[in-house]
N, C-alpha and C positions, 0 to 999 in steps of 0.2 A: 504494500500500500504506500503510495507516494504521500509523504508527510512533510509539512513545513513547521518548524518549531525552533525555539531558542534552546541552546545547550551550553552546559558548563563542562569544560575539559577537566577530567579528573587526572588522567595520566596517559602517557604515550610510550609505546615500546617499539623499538626498531624491529622490522620484519623484512629481512632481505636488504638489497642494496638501496632501493628507492621506495620501499613500502613501509608503512607503519600500522600498528594496531593501536587505536586510540579509544579509550573508554570515556564516555560522556554521560552526564546526567541531564536528560532532556526534559523539557517542561511537559510535553504531551505524552511521553511513553516511558518515563523513568530511565533507568540505567541501561545503556546500550553500548556494545562494542562495534567499532567500525574498522574495516580494512581500507586504508587510504594510500594513494600514491602522492608523493611529495614532489613538487616542482623545485628545481634549482634556480629557475628564472624568477626575477622580481616582477615580471610583467604578466604572468598568468599562472593558473593552477593553484593548488593548495600549498602554501608555504609553511615551513617548519615553525615559524614564529606564531602562527595561528593555532598551533597545537600545544602551546605551553600550558601547564596546569593553571586552572582557574580562569582561562580565557573565556569570555562570553561570546558565543557564536550564534548567528542566525543561519540555520541549515535547512537544506531540503534533502530528504533521504528516502530510500526505498526500503521499507521495513517489511520483512517477510517472516512469518511464524516459523519457529524451530530452526532458524538459521543462526549459527553462533556469531558470524561476522556480517554485519549489514553493510550496505553501500551508500556512500555519500554522493549526491548528485550535484549539490551546490553548497558553497560555504562562504559566509561573509562575517566580518566582525560586527557583532551587535552593539557593543559598547567598547570603543577604544580606551584603554586605561591611560591615565596621565602619569601617575606616580608609582603604581604597584611594580612595574618592571624595573624601576631605577632606584627607588629609595631603599637603602640597605636594611633598615628596620622592617619596612613593609615586606621586603623580599623574604626575610626570615619568618615573619608571621604567615605569609602566603605559602611557603614551603610546608609549614606545620599544618595549616588548614587543608591544603591539598592532600597530604598524607592522611590526615584524620578523616576527610570525606571519603577517601578510597575505601576505608574500612567501615565507617559508619553507614555508608550508603550501599553496602554490599547487598545485592538482590533487591534494592529499593525499587518499587514499582511507581506507577503514575501518581504523582503528588504535587499538584501545582502550587499549593500553599508553601510547601517545603522549598520547591524550586525558587519561588519568588522571594522567600526569606533569605536564601543563600545569595541570590543575585543582588538583591537590594543591600545586603550587608557588605558584599564585595565593593559595590559602587560607593557606599558610605566610606569605607576604608580608603579607597582610591582618592576620594575628594577631601579627606580630612587633612588639615594642615598640622594639627597637634591633638593632644588629648586622646590618643588611641592606645595607651599602654595597657589598658584592661580589655582591649577589643576581643582577643582570643578567648578570654574567660567568659565574657558576656555572650559571645557568639555560641560557644559550646553549651552554656547553661540554657539559653533560650531555644536552641535547636532541639533539645530534648522534648519540648512541647509538641513538635511536629512528628516526633518518633514514638510518642505515646507513653513516655515515662517521666514527664515533668513533675518535679517534687510538689508535694502538698505543703503550701506555705501557711495555710490558715491555722495550723495547730502549733505554730512556733510560739514559745514563751521564753523569756530569758532563762538561761541555764539548761535548755533542751539539748538532747543528743540528736544526731541525725542518723536515722536508720537507712543505710544505703540500699538494702534489699527492698524495703517497703517504699522508699522514696518519700519518707515522712519524718517529721520531727516528733520526738517522744520525750516525756519527762523522766523516764527511767531507762537504764541501760538494757537493750534487748538481750536475749539469751544467746546470741551469736556474736561474732567478732567483726562483722561488716558494719561498723558504726563509727561515727565521727564524734569526738569529744566536744563539749559545749563551746569552748573558745573558737574552734574552727567552724562549728555549726552556726555560730552567730554571724561569722563573716559570710558564710554561704547564704544565709537568710537575707543579708543586706544586698549581696551581689545579685541574687536572683531577681531582685526588684529593680535593678539598674537597666537603663536603656543606653544606647550608644551616645545619645545627646547628653546624658547626665553622668556617665561612668567616670569622667575625669574628676568629679567632685569627691570620689572615694579614693583616698591615697593609701597605697600599700608599699611596704618595702619589697625588695626583690625576693627575700625569703618568704614573706607572706603571700606574694603573688604566686610563687612557684609551688608553695604548699597548697594553695587553693586550686591551682591547675592540676596538680597530682591527684587531689581528691575527686575532681570532676572526671578525670580520665579513669580513675578507679570505678567511679559510678557507671560510666559507659561500659566498662569491662564487665561489670556485673550484669548489665541489662542487654548487652549484645554478645551473643556467644562467639567465642574464639577471637575476641578483639585483641590484637597483638600489642607488643611494645612498639612505641613510635620512635623511629630513629632520629627524627628532627627535634625531639623534645629537649635534648641536651643543648642545642643551639639556642632555643627559646629561653631556656633557664638563665642564660647569661645577659638577657636584655633588661632594660628598664630598671636600673638600680635607683630606688628612691624617688621615682616620679609617678 
């Protein structure tokens, strides 16, 4: 079926001399793998730059059931990024986000709200001049809403523990060990209520930010089977000291 849709590039793997396998999260059909030929010319065809992770594309494709590698008919940039490809800090965040999405969206089907959330978030980051030190934390927290395991914030009271399995705050320590102590739970409660426009108001040290990020990734690991260690996490841990 011939389909026109927006797509977010997740990752691209070399396949032969001039061919690539690229995985995309599309707005109309969820996650799809494409076999593509890459042009060396800057005047025509699909160029390698368009297959960089997190690139927003406007594509036309021929989707056929039970075919592992689909065909792209036409590809254009949907939103040309301004700062994401060149800003060192944003590059580090983007590498982390792209690796995270590759695993978090594994097998994800048609979900227009999730696609729009990711695309809008990437555009916000690209356009932000400052105040994006907490972007990756807020992005991951709010994305859990679209995946079906957003924490229950209504039951939080000062001194609560956070039950990672139940995705809920509790006044007493659960009978298992997948729990976050009250000091970290309080920070999670605050950050869950943040938006990109307001997240700069909440200041954290590098250690606090890294601790919070590790908790969120642990939360995803509990709710998404076989969620692996992220190689890009070490680089992200070195960013944003005291801002």
